[in-house]
BALUM-258951 format. One line per field, with one value per residue (C-alpha): residue number from 0; residue in one letter; x, y, z. Coordinates in pm, whole numbers, plus 50000, padded with zeros to 5 digits. Each point is the difference from the previous one (the first is absolute). Example, Ala and Ser with C-alpha at 12.3 -4.5 7.8 and 13.67 -1.06 7.14 Angstrom:
% residues 2
resi = 0:1
resn = A:S
x = 51230:50137
y = 49550:50344
z = 50780:49934
***
This chain:
% residues 333
resi = 0:1:2:3:4:5:6:7:8:9:10:11:12:13:14:15:16:17:18:19:20:21:22:23:24:25:26:27:28:29:30:31:32:33:34:35:36:37:38:39:40:41:42:43:44:45:46:47:48:49:50:51:52:53:54:55:56:57:58:59:60:61:62:63:64:65:66:67:68:69:70:71:72:73:74:75:76:77:78:79:80:81:82:83:84:85:86:87:88:89:90:91:92:93:94:95:96:97:98:99:100:101:102:103:104:105:106:107:108:109:110:111:112:113:114:115:116:117:118:119:120:121:122:123:124:125:126:127:128:129:130:131:132:133:134:135:136:137:138:139:140:141:142:143:144:145:146:147:148:149:150:151:152:153:154:155:156:157:158:159:160:161:162:163:164:165:166:167:168:169:170:171:172:173:174:175:176:177:178:179:180:181:182:183:184:185:186:187:188:189:190:191:192:193:194:195:196:197:198:199:200:201:202:203:204:205:206:207:208:209:210:211:212:213:214:215:216:217:218:219:220:221:222:223:224:225:226:227:228:229:230:231:232:233:234:235:236:237:238:239:240:241:242:243:244:245:246:247:248:249:250:251:252:253:254:255:256:257:258:259:260:261:262:263:264:265:266:267:268:269:270:271:272:273:274:275:276:277:278:279:280:281:282:283:284:285:286:287:288:289:290:291:292:293:294:295:296:297:298:299:300:301:302:303:304:305:306:307:308:309:310:311:312:313:314:315:316:317:318:319:320:321:322:323:324:325:326:327:328:329:330:331:332
resn = X:X:X:X:X:X:X:X:X:X:X:X:X:X:X:X:X:X:X:X:X:X:X:X:X:X:X:X:X:X:X:X:X:X:X:X:X:X:X:X:X:X:X:X:X:X:X:X:X:X:X:X:X:X:X:X:X:X:X:X:X:X:X:X:X:X:X:X:X:X:X:X:X:X:X:X:X:X:X:X:X:X:X:X:X:X:X:X:X:X:X:X:X:X:X:X:X:X:X:X:X:X:X:X:X:X:X:X:X:X:X:X:X:X:X:X:X:X:X:X:X:X:X:X:X:X:X:X:X:X:X:X:X:X:X:X:X:X:X:X:X:X:X:X:X:X:X:X:X:X:X:X:X:X:X:X:X:X:X:X:X:X:X:X:X:X:X:X:X:X:X:X:X:X:X:X:X:X:X:X:X:X:X:X:X:X:X:X:X:X:X:X:X:X:X:X:X:X:X:X:X:X:X:X:X:X:X:X:X:X:X:X:X:X:X:X:X:X:X:X:X:X:X:X:X:X:X:X:X:X:X:X:X:X:X:X:X:X:X:X:X:X:X:X:X:X:X:X:X:X:X:X:X:X:X:X:X:X:X:X:X:X:X:X:X:X:X:X:X:X:X:X:X:X:X:X:X:X:X:X:X:X:X:X:X:X:X:X:X:X:X:X:X:X:X:X:X:X:X:X:X:X:X:X:X:X:X:X:X:X:X:X:X:X:X:X:X:X:X:X:X:X:X:X:X:X:X:X:X:X:X:X:X
x = 96535:50274:49839:50038:49705:49795:49704:50087:49729:49984:49743:49854:49721:50173:49946:50232:49804:50249:49957:49992:49739:49740:50119:49861:49702:49908:50025:49805:49658:50022:49871:50251:49968:50384:50276:50020:49614:49939:49750:49920:49657:49966:50249:50283:50356:50244:50353:50277:50401:50217:50229:49752:49852:50330:50103:49666:50040:50328:49876:49766:50192:49848:50172:49937:49755:49870:49826:49736:49784:49675:49694:49923:50361:50041:49685:49812:50262:49770:50309:50087:50425:49943:49898:50372:50167:49860:49996:50382:50103:49792:50215:50343:49893:49941:50340:50148:49853:50127:50361:49982:49883:50053:50004:49638:49807:49892:49778:49698:50020:49692:49853:49843:49689:49796:50308:50107:50314:50132:49907:50193:50334:49933:50042:50319:50123:49926:50050:50320:50201:49844:49980:49645:49890:49682:49669:49716:49687:49655:49619:49872:50123:49729:49757:50199:50054:50295:49906:49849:50181:50123:50245:50124:50323:50099:49897:50204:50309:49957:49931:50329:50207:49802:49999:49842:49742:49831:49589:49885:49622:49893:49691:49723:49856:49636:50010:49690:50024:50012:49926:50333:50163:50285:50072:50298:49767:49788:50060:50360:50009:49702:50179:50260:49762:49839:50374:50031:49607:50109:50283:49854:49711:50213:50254:50307:50204:49986:50149:50257:50085:50361:49918:49982:49738:49938:49693:49982:49765:50033:49764:49704:49674:50200:50022:49628:49898:50224:49782:49729:50213:50124:49652:49842:50289:49889:49677:49955:49947:50276:50248:49959:50311:50089:49897:50373:50188:49861:50096:50386:49966:49907:50261:50288:50015:50188:49771:50179:49895:49949:49709:49935:49974:49711:49995:49707:50170:50276:49888:49781:50328:50164:49730:49955:50419:50181:50345:50208:49809:50006:50188:50110:49842:49998:49775:50258:49960:49590:49960:49990:50355:49873:49869:50308:50144:49638:49957:50364:49974:49636:50094:50260:49764:49737:49983:49945:50326:50304:50329:50096:49693:50062:50364:49878:49740:50286:50269:50046:49702:50140:50353:49893:49808:50294:50341:50166:49910:50158:50310:49934:49964:50172:50024:49635:49847
y = 34799:50019:50061:49665:49918:50241:49803:49681:49741:49702:49758:49729:49904:49901:49651:49821:49759:49755:49805:49627:50161:50143:49617:49840:50214:49903:49580:50069:50095:50378:50185:50045:50129:49989:50003:50348:50073:49743:50099:49949:50110:50161:50243:49961:49925:50244:49937:50097:50027:50047:50232:50214:50022:50105:50238:50161:50063:50135:50217:50191:49991:49786:49744:49638:49782:49687:49718:49789:49729:50135:49757:49760:49887:49636:49965:49837:49685:49986:49876:49738:49919:50196:50301:49970:49936:50352:50134:49959:50048:50371:50051:49956:50206:50289:49902:50046:50337:50079:49924:50148:50333:49977:50417:50004:49632:49795:49768:49812:49669:49800:49680:49714:49996:49830:49761:50109:49812:50067:50386:50002:49823:50248:50329:49829:49966:50385:50208:49817:49872:50255:50291:50105:50274:49882:49762:50024:49869:50007:50093:49605:49689:49802:50229:49949:50373:50102:50013:49607:49749:49815:50242:50066:49854:50171:50358:49815:49996:50318:50164:49841:50176:50332:49968:50264:49843:50113:49891:49982:49926:49745:49821:50024:49675:50065:50347:50109:50014:50365:50022:50092:50100:49786:49883:50226:50303:50000:49650:50013:50269:49874:49667:50275:50110:49646:49900:50322:49883:49655:50059:50295:49772:49684:50254:49855:50305:49924:49677:50115:50352:49997:49964:50338:49906:50207:50033:50059:50306:50179:49774:49951:50158:50005:50342:50078:49701:49996:50155:49807:49720:50148:50039:49658:49867:50148:49805:49652:49815:50084:50007:50247:50168:50391:50236:50119:49687:49898:50321:49969:49669:50116:50282:49782:49850:50180:50115:50008:50276:49756:50128:50242:50318:50208:50305:49835:49675:50137:50213:49758:49771:50303:50037:49624:49892:50364:50028:49738:49678:50111:49815:50062:49757:50028:49698:49961:49862:49948:50381:50157:50123:50358:49997:49878:50362:50124:49713:50060:50366:50022:50049:50229:50241:49957:50304:49823:49865:50205:49937:49795:49783:49965:49902:49737:49850:49982:49812:50092:49742:49730:50092:49956:49678:49821:50033:49853:50329:50233:49827:49998:50397:50118:50344:50013:50193
z = 72896:49698:49675:49875:50203:49926:49841:50179:50125:50111:49843:50212:49757:49649:49780:49765:49787:49882:49612:50239:50219:49702:49910:50291:50039:49639:50074:50296:49763:50011:49709:49756:49643:49948:50227:49980:50113:50331:50277:50313:50188:49676:49999:49726:50149:49865:49890:50206:49919:50283:49807:49837:50359:50200:49696:50033:50326:49988:49740:50171:50351:50187:50245:50153:49886:50254:49750:50045:49839:49941:50005:49957:50065:50045:50183:49665:50095:50287:50241:49788:49916:49711:50187:50226:49666:49820:50330:50012:49613:50085:50311:49834:49652:50271:50125:49671:49966:50341:49883:49689:50121:50389:50065:49805:50074:50319:50047:50214:49997:49844:50191:49841:50240:50142:50064:50354:50044:49667:50029:50293:49850:49729:50254:50163:49644:49834:50382:50094:49716:49741:50222:49859:50113:50103:49939:49792:50058:49880:50163:49962:49911:49841:50218:50324:50105:50187:50380:49947:50246:49676:49902:50355:49984:49718:50215:50298:49810:49798:50359:50186:49718:49988:49645:49768:49776:49706:50010:49647:49907:49823:49825:50312:49864:50025:49870:49793:49616:49868:49608:49835:50365:50062:50351:50093:49955:50297:50115:50088:50255:50141:50085:50151:50216:50040:50147:50244:50143:50051:50201:50185:50081:50135:50173:49808:50065:50357:49931:49723:50116:49877:49572:49822:49779:49667:49867:49608:49804:50317:50177:49729:50174:50365:50049:49944:50213:50283:50240:49926:50055:50308:50123:49918:50189:50346:49983:50192:49695:49816:50273:50254:49961:50013:49724:50074:49985:49687:49826:50173:49812:49666:50010:50120:49572:49793:49686:49608:49753:49722:49755:50288:49733:50092:50267:50208:50015:50120:50218:50192:50027:50128:50270:50051:50073:49964:49835:50236:49844:49633:49763:49609:49744:49638:49870:49719:49758:50020:50048:49596:49983:49958:50332:50162:50040:50126:50248:50174:50012:50111:50361:49928:49886:50261:50177:50304:50107:50133:49784:50270:50003:49604:50069:50244:49706:49760:50208:50345:50147:49780:50120:50336:49909:49748:50264:49666:49803:50315:49942:49613:49968:50305:49896:49945:50263
***
């Protein structure tokens, strides 16, 4: 590996916030003190400038970022024509970033779900015309979780393509309210766990074996609950599956490192899935700026990984996942 790649990382979890998107949230009724302080699920929507973002990454020696739109995406428009328009506008905006910074920026396509037909058309547009790196999905759409038959046409198409898919958590619709605690603090990682559990329970992996699903935030609570889920699936009224088959399914997914800072979290993820299925994620700009280096370096500083395993997490796993990046960085090994 050359010295220019000394700190190279491929970040699969970072979110642009175009001004027109912020305005769309305000127009839809999301809480706003002014256009710079918009709140979604109780969490402040930060500012984002693509040039500043790229400059900062270059300054720290980091490499390539695959952008995606965070929750709620366009789901707050509930599959309307306006959702289709806004999704296309967001995808074209991310494409403009890819064109401006081809060696630093990629993108996951956003879909106007729950409109199935428009979403299938957007997949074709983004993957075939724009050549995006993958597709972004949310854990649920209006309370319908991944694995539900309503969303099967989307999973069928993504499976046909063998497509990388980043799954980001969103509002679980019926979450209990805790005073002063915004939903992303605990309900988002729990919603990731719900989505994975639903996929396991309906045996979605058996039907869609080729999708390369990436789950955010280290899989939420999954590393701590995976064995519990595996045991539960052996019960006749939970499907009567083999424990080993359930665990194999859960370990077939990828998990990113966004907001996985602590040694107990890292150790649990390592024990559960191993270095081969972990991808770097930063959650910029939603993570406080001062914590970004800490988050990106946490896995490098964890003593439980070998140097080779750390390189897998930094970029090698992502290079395997995204063929276009192997072409873009032929000297990176």
